N, CA, C and O atoms as CSV, one atom per row, in Angstrom:
chain,resi,resn,atom,element,x,y,z
A,1,MET,N,N,138.336,116.216,83.765
A,1,MET,CA,C,137.262,115.251,83.901
A,1,MET,C,C,137.808,114.002,84.617
A,1,MET,O,O,138.884,113.502,84.286
A,2,GLU,N,N,137.056,113.523,85.584
A,2,GLU,CA,C,137.501,112.350,86.329
A,2,GLU,C,C,137.326,111.083,85.513
A,2,GLU,O,O,136.422,110.976,84.685
A,3,LYS,N,N,138.216,110.117,85.765
A,3,LYS,CA,C,138.112,108.833,85.093
A,3,LYS,C,C,137.041,107.987,85.777
A,3,LYS,O,O,136.685,108.219,86.933
A,4,LYS,N,N,136.549,107.022,85.052
A,4,LYS,CA,C,135.597,106.072,85.634
A,4,LYS,C,C,136.312,105.228,86.688
A,4,LYS,O,O,137.535,105.088,86.680
A,5,ALA,N,N,135.520,104.679,87.580
A,5,ALA,CA,C,136.085,103.803,88.599
A,5,ALA,C,C,136.720,102.588,87.942
A,5,ALA,O,O,136.286,102.139,86.881
A,6,SER,N,N,137.735,102.074,88.576
A,6,SER,CA,C,138.406,100.886,88.045
A,6,SER,C,C,137.507,99.667,88.200
A,6,SER,O,O,136.540,99.683,88.962
A,7,GLU,N,N,137.835,98.636,87.480
A,7,GLU,CA,C,137.066,97.394,87.585
A,7,GLU,C,C,137.148,96.840,88.998
A,7,GLU,O,O,136.172,96.281,89.498
A,8,ASP,N,N,138.301,96.987,89.654
A,8,ASP,CA,C,138.435,96.518,91.034
A,8,ASP,C,C,137.495,97.269,91.971
A,8,ASP,O,O,136.907,96.666,92.869
A,9,ARG,N,N,137.345,98.577,91.773
A,9,ARG,CA,C,136.447,99.371,92.611
A,9,ARG,C,C,134.993,98.981,92.359
A,9,ARG,O,O,134.197,98.875,93.292
A,10,PHE,N,N,134.656,98.769,91.083
A,10,PHE,CA,C,133.299,98.332,90.750
A,10,PHE,C,C,133.021,96.978,91.398
A,10,PHE,O,O,131.954,96.768,91.975
A,11,ASN,N,N,133.968,96.074,91.302
A,11,ASN,CA,C,133.783,94.748,91.903
A,11,ASN,C,C,133.613,94.845,93.408
A,11,ASN,O,O,132.819,94.106,93.990
A,12,LEU,N,N,134.355,95.757,94.053
A,12,LEU,CA,C,134.207,95.955,95.490
A,12,LEU,C,C,132.805,96.453,95.823
A,12,LEU,O,O,132.169,95.944,96.746
A,13,LEU,N,N,132.320,97.443,95.080
A,13,LEU,CA,C,130.973,97.968,95.300
A,13,LEU,C,C,129.925,96.882,95.071
A,13,LEU,O,O,128.984,96.744,95.852
A,14,HIS,N,N,130.089,96.126,94.016
A,14,HIS,CA,C,129.156,95.027,93.702
A,14,HIS,C,C,129.114,94.043,94.858
A,14,HIS,O,O,128.035,93.617,95.271
A,15,ASN,N,N,130.269,93.681,95.382
A,15,ASN,CA,C,130.338,92.733,96.493
A,15,ASN,C,C,129.699,93.309,97.752
A,15,ASN,O,O,128.958,92.613,98.446
A,16,LEU,N,N,129.981,94.585,98.052
A,16,LEU,CA,C,129.408,95.208,99.248
A,16,LEU,C,C,127.884,95.263,99.182
A,16,LEU,O,O,127.208,94.969,100.168
A,17,LEU,N,N,127.343,95.637,98.025
A,17,LEU,CA,C,125.886,95.689,97.879
A,17,LEU,C,C,125.268,94.297,97.979
A,17,LEU,O,O,124.230,94.108,98.613
A,18,THR,N,N,125.912,93.342,97.353
A,18,THR,CA,C,125.408,91.963,97.417
A,18,THR,C,C,125.393,91.476,98.860
A,18,THR,O,O,124.396,90.911,99.310
A,19,GLU,N,N,126.478,91.685,99.586
A,19,GLU,CA,C,126.558,91.252,100.980
A,19,GLU,C,C,125.530,91.988,101.842
A,19,GLU,O,O,124.958,91.391,102.754
A,20,ALA,N,N,125.286,93.260,101.572
A,20,ALA,CA,C,124.289,94.010,102.337
A,20,ALA,C,C,122.895,93.421,102.135
A,20,ALA,O,O,122.126,93.308,103.089
A,21,HIS,N,N,122.573,93.051,100.918
A,21,HIS,CA,C,121.263,92.430,100.656
A,21,HIS,C,C,121.163,91.087,101.372
A,21,HIS,O,O,120.124,90.765,101.947
A,22,ILE,N,N,122.225,90.315,101.338
A,22,ILE,CA,C,122.211,89.012,102.006
A,22,ILE,C,C,122.014,89.192,103.510
A,22,ILE,O,O,121.200,88.498,104.119
A,23,ARG,N,N,122.755,90.119,104.104
A,23,ARG,CA,C,122.613,90.357,105.555
A,23,ARG,C,C,121.191,90.798,105.899
A,23,ARG,O,O,120.637,90.356,106.905
A,24,ALA,N,N,120.600,91.656,105.084
A,24,ALA,CA,C,119.238,92.126,105.349
A,24,ALA,C,C,118.249,90.969,105.321
A,24,ALA,O,O,117.366,90.883,106.175
A,25,LEU,N,N,118.393,90.086,104.348
A,25,LEU,CA,C,117.440,88.979,104.217
A,25,LEU,C,C,117.704,87.873,105.227
A,25,LEU,O,O,116.778,87.154,105.603
A,26,GLU,N,N,118.935,87.722,105.670
A,26,GLU,CA,C,119.234,86.706,106.678
A,26,GLU,C,C,118.770,87.141,108.064
A,26,GLU,O,O,118.656,86.317,108.971
A,27,GLY,N,N,118.501,88.441,108.228
A,27,GLY,CA,C,118.076,88.963,109.522
A,27,GLY,C,C,116.685,88.517,109.919
A,27,GLY,O,O,116.291,88.700,111.071
A,28,GLU,N,N,115.935,87.940,109.003
A,28,GLU,CA,C,114.603,87.402,109.222
A,28,GLU,C,C,113.566,88.458,109.614
A,28,GLU,O,O,112.412,88.113,109.869
A,29,GLU,N,N,113.943,89.705,109.665
A,29,GLU,CA,C,112.985,90.772,109.917
A,29,GLU,C,C,113.068,91.771,108.769
A,29,GLU,O,O,113.149,92.981,108.981
A,30,TYR,N,N,113.046,91.246,107.566
A,30,TYR,CA,C,113.169,92.095,106.394
A,30,TYR,C,C,111.796,92.578,105.962
A,30,TYR,O,O,110.763,91.992,106.287
A,31,THR,N,N,111.832,93.661,105.221
A,31,THR,CA,C,110.595,94.275,104.749
A,31,THR,C,C,110.363,93.923,103.281
A,31,THR,O,O,111.226,93.348,102.617
A,32,ALA,N,N,109.195,94.277,102.803
A,32,ALA,CA,C,108.912,94.099,101.375
A,32,ALA,C,C,109.901,94.925,100.551
A,32,ALA,O,O,110.300,94.515,99.461
A,33,ALA,N,N,110.292,96.082,101.069
A,33,ALA,CA,C,111.265,96.925,100.368
A,33,ALA,C,C,112.620,96.226,100.262
A,33,ALA,O,O,113.303,96.350,99.246
A,34,ASP,N,N,113.015,95.488,101.313
A,34,ASP,CA,C,114.268,94.724,101.263
A,34,ASP,C,C,114.204,93.664,100.168
A,34,ASP,O,O,115.154,93.488,99.405
A,35,LEU,N,N,113.073,92.959,100.100
A,35,LEU,CA,C,112.907,91.926,99.076
A,35,LEU,C,C,112.938,92.540,97.677
A,35,LEU,O,O,113.566,91.999,96.767
A,36,LYS,N,N,112.255,93.672,97.514
A,36,LYS,CA,C,112.230,94.344,96.215
A,36,LYS,C,C,113.623,94.801,95.818
A,36,LYS,O,O,114.025,94.633,94.667
A,37,ALA,N,N,114.361,95.375,96.752
A,37,ALA,CA,C,115.718,95.843,96.459
A,37,ALA,C,C,116.612,94.680,96.044
A,37,ALA,O,O,117.391,94.800,95.098
A,38,ALA,N,N,116.501,93.557,96.747
A,38,ALA,CA,C,117.310,92.386,96.398
A,38,ALA,C,C,116.904,91.833,95.034
A,38,ALA,O,O,117.765,91.473,94.230
A,39,ALA,N,N,115.606,91.764,94.769
A,39,ALA,CA,C,115.132,91.277,93.475
A,39,ALA,C,C,115.583,92.202,92.351
A,39,ALA,O,O,115.993,91.734,91.288
A,40,ASP,N,N,115.511,93.507,92.579
A,40,ASP,CA,C,115.980,94.468,91.576
A,40,ASP,C,C,117.473,94.312,91.320
A,40,ASP,O,O,117.924,94.377,90.176
A,41,TRP,N,N,118.241,94.105,92.393
A,41,TRP,CA,C,119.684,93.926,92.266
A,41,TRP,C,C,119.995,92.688,91.422
A,41,TRP,O,O,120.868,92.727,90.556
A,42,LEU,N,N,119.283,91.602,91.675
A,42,LEU,CA,C,119.488,90.391,90.876
A,42,LEU,C,C,119.122,90.638,89.417
A,42,LEU,O,O,119.849,90.234,88.510
A,43,HIS,N,N,117.991,91.304,89.196
A,43,HIS,CA,C,117.530,91.575,87.835
A,43,HIS,C,C,118.516,92.472,87.085
A,43,HIS,O,O,118.871,92.188,85.941
A,44,LYS,N,N,118.950,93.539,87.723
A,44,LYS,CA,C,119.863,94.482,87.074
A,44,LYS,C,C,121.217,93.860,86.766
A,44,LYS,O,O,121.932,94.324,85.878
A,45,ASN,N,N,121.564,92.820,87.494
A,45,ASN,CA,C,122.835,92.144,87.260
A,45,ASN,C,C,122.658,90.866,86.453
A,45,ASN,O,O,123.564,90.037,86.364
A,46,ASP,N,N,121.466,90.721,85.864
A,46,ASP,CA,C,121.160,89.597,84.985
A,46,ASP,C,C,121.413,88.244,85.655
A,46,ASP,O,O,121.968,87.323,85.056
A,47,ILE,N,N,120.986,88.159,86.920
A,47,ILE,CA,C,121.145,86.919,87.677
A,47,ILE,C,C,119.821,86.168,87.624
A,47,ILE,O,O,118.769,86.720,87.946
A,48,SER,N,N,119.881,84.933,87.225
A,48,SER,CA,C,118.685,84.107,87.196
A,48,SER,C,C,119.012,82.763,87.830
A,48,SER,O,O,120.172,82.450,88.094
A,49,GLY,N,N,117.994,81.996,88.064
A,49,GLY,CA,C,118.199,80.697,88.687
A,49,GLY,C,C,117.454,79.616,87.937
A,49,GLY,O,O,116.547,79.883,87.149
A,50,VAL,N,N,117.855,78.408,88.200
A,50,VAL,CA,C,117.195,77.250,87.610
A,50,VAL,C,C,116.399,76.577,88.717
A,50,VAL,O,O,116.925,76.287,89.791
A,51,ALA,N,N,115.125,76.334,88.441
A,51,ALA,CA,C,114.247,75.731,89.439
A,51,ALA,C,C,114.465,74.219,89.472
A,51,ALA,O,O,113.674,73.451,88.925
A,52,VAL,N,N,115.551,73.810,90.125
A,52,VAL,CA,C,115.854,72.386,90.276
A,52,VAL,C,C,114.807,71.775,91.193
A,52,VAL,O,O,114.440,72.367,92.207
A,53,GLU,N,N,114.332,70.602,90.839
A,53,GLU,CA,C,113.265,69.955,91.601
A,53,GLU,C,C,113.592,69.911,93.090
A,53,GLU,O,O,114.659,69.448,93.493
A,54,GLY,N,N,112.654,70.402,93.899
A,54,GLY,CA,C,112.803,70.398,95.350
A,54,GLY,C,C,113.526,71.615,95.911
A,54,GLY,O,O,113.613,71.767,97.129
A,55,SER,N,N,114.046,72.482,95.051
A,55,SER,CA,C,114.759,73.677,95.519
A,55,SER,C,C,113.744,74.742,95.942
A,55,SER,O,O,112.574,74.659,95.568
A,56,PRO,N,N,114.177,75.741,96.716
A,56,PRO,CA,C,113.258,76.820,97.085
A,56,PRO,C,C,112.663,77.520,95.864
A,56,PRO,O,O,111.493,77.901,95.883
A,57,LEU,N,N,113.448,77.692,94.809
A,57,LEU,CA,C,112.933,78.329,93.601
A,57,LEU,C,C,111.866,77.453,92.948
A,57,LEU,O,O,110.880,77.972,92.426
A,58,ASP,N,N,112.048,76.157,92.970
A,58,ASP,CA,C,111.050,75.234,92.425
A,58,ASP,C,C,109.771,75.307,93.257
A,58,ASP,O,O,108.669,75.304,92.707
A,59,ASN,N,N,109.914,75.371,94.565
A,59,ASN,CA,C,108.738,75.483,95.440
A,59,ASN,C,C,107.974,76.767,95.151
A,59,ASN,O,O,106.744,76.768,95.107
A,60,LEU,N,N,108.707,77.864,94.954
A,60,LEU,CA,C,108.074,79.133,94.624
A,60,LEU,C,C,107.370,79.051,93.276
A,60,LEU,O,O,106.264,79.566,93.112
A,61,ARG,N,N,108.009,78.409,92.325
A,61,ARG,CA,C,107.427,78.266,90.986
A,61,ARG,C,C,106.070,77.581,91.052
A,61,ARG,O,O,105.159,77.934,90.303
A,62,HIS,N,N,105.929,76.612,91.935
A,62,HIS,CA,C,104.661,75.885,92.051
A,62,HIS,C,C,103.574,76.715,92.728
A,62,HIS,O,O,102.393,76.391,92.611
A,63,LEU,N,N,103.950,77.771,93.430
A,63,LEU,CA,C,102.964,78.632,94.080
A,63,LEU,C,C,102.374,79.667,93.131
A,63,LEU,O,O,101.289,80.194,93.375
A,64,VAL,N,N,103.085,79.954,92.058
A,64,VAL,CA,C,102.634,80.974,91.113
A,64,VAL,C,C,101.666,80.326,90.133
A,64,VAL,O,O,102.030,79.367,89.453
A,65,PRO,N,N,100.442,80.834,90.051
A,65,PRO,CA,C,99.463,80.204,89.153
A,65,PRO,C,C,99.817,80.430,87.682
A,65,PRO,O,O,100.391,81.455,87.316
A,66,VAL,N,N,99.465,79.464,86.862
A,66,VAL,CA,C,99.627,79.598,85.417
A,66,VAL,C,C,98.427,80.389,84.902
A,66,VAL,O,O,97.279,80.039,85.177
A,67,ILE,N,N,98.694,81.426,84.173
A,67,ILE,CA,C,97.621,82.295,83.690
A,67,ILE,C,C,97.439,82.083,82.199
A,67,ILE,O,O,98.378,82.224,81.415
A,68,ASN,N,N,96.234,81.748,81.828
A,68,ASN,CA,C,95.891,81.552,80.426
A,68,ASN,C,C,95.378,82.884,79.881
A,68,ASN,O,O,94.362,83.388,80.360
A,69,PRO,N,N,96.063,83.470,78.883
A,69,PRO,CA,C,95.643,84.763,78.347
A,69,PRO,C,C,94.198,84.772,77.844
A,69,PRO,O,O,93.511,85.787,77.961
A,70,ASP,N,N,93.736,83.664,77.293
A,70,ASP,CA,C,92.356,83.598,76.803
A,70,ASP,C,C,91.354,83.704,77.959
A,70,ASP,O,O,90.312,84.347,77.825
A,71,ASP,N,N,91.674,83.072,79.093
A,71,ASP,CA,C,90.812,83.179,80.275
A,71,ASP,C,C,90.746,84.620,80.765
A,71,ASP,O,O,89.685,85.093,81.172
A,72,VAL,N,N,91.874,85.312,80.727
A,72,VAL,CA,C,91.911,86.716,81.168
A,72,VAL,C,C,91.038,87.564,80.251
A,72,VAL,O,O,90.260,88.394,80.722
A,73,LYS,N,N,91.165,87.359,78.950
A,73,LYS,CA,C,90.354,88.119,77.989
A,73,LYS,C,C,88.873,87.893,78.226
A,73,LYS,O,O,88.083,88.837,78.200
A,74,ARG,N,N,88.494,86.633,78.459
A,74,ARG,CA,C,87.085,86.320,78.710
A,74,ARG,C,C,86.614,86.986,80.005
A,74,ARG,O,O,85.504,87.516,80.059
A,75,ALA,N,N,87.431,86.964,81.023
A,75,ALA,CA,C,87.043,87.570,82.298
A,75,ALA,C,C,86.904,89.082,82.180
A,75,ALA,O,O,85.998,89.675,82.766
A,76,VAL,N,N,87.797,89.701,81.424
A,76,VAL,CA,C,87.745,91.158,81.251
A,76,VAL,C,C,86.566,91.569,80.396
A,76,VAL,O,O,85.900,92.568,80.670
A,77,ASN,N,N,86.317,90.798,79.368
A,77,ASN,CA,C,85.238,91.131,78.426
A,77,ASN,C,C,83.877,90.600,78.861
A,77,ASN,O,O,82.864,90.892,78.226
A,78,GLY,N,N,83.848,89.826,79.935
A,78,GLY,CA,C,82.597,89.303,80.450
A,78,GLY,C,C,81.992,88.204,79.603
A,78,GLY,O,O,80.799,87.917,79.703
A,79,ALA,N,N,82.813,87.594,78.774
A,79,ALA,CA,C,82.279,86.534,77.891
A,79,ALA,C,C,82.460,85.172,78.518
A,79,ALA,O,O,82.074,84.163,77.927
């Protein structure tokens, strides 16, 4: 039975995948699939960010509407 890859090999693979995602997104002609793959990679590696005021993440946060669960229930139930 083969042994698992060493930590150095895992780190190399992690770095190569990370750099590939960065290159794809820096190319400015990325697809929705590229964005999804990069987002999945961040999620699977438990990477998160802090929306510091004025940062791109903060700007994105302001674009996402706040959803009130009670409003959704009323809209679904027609009340």
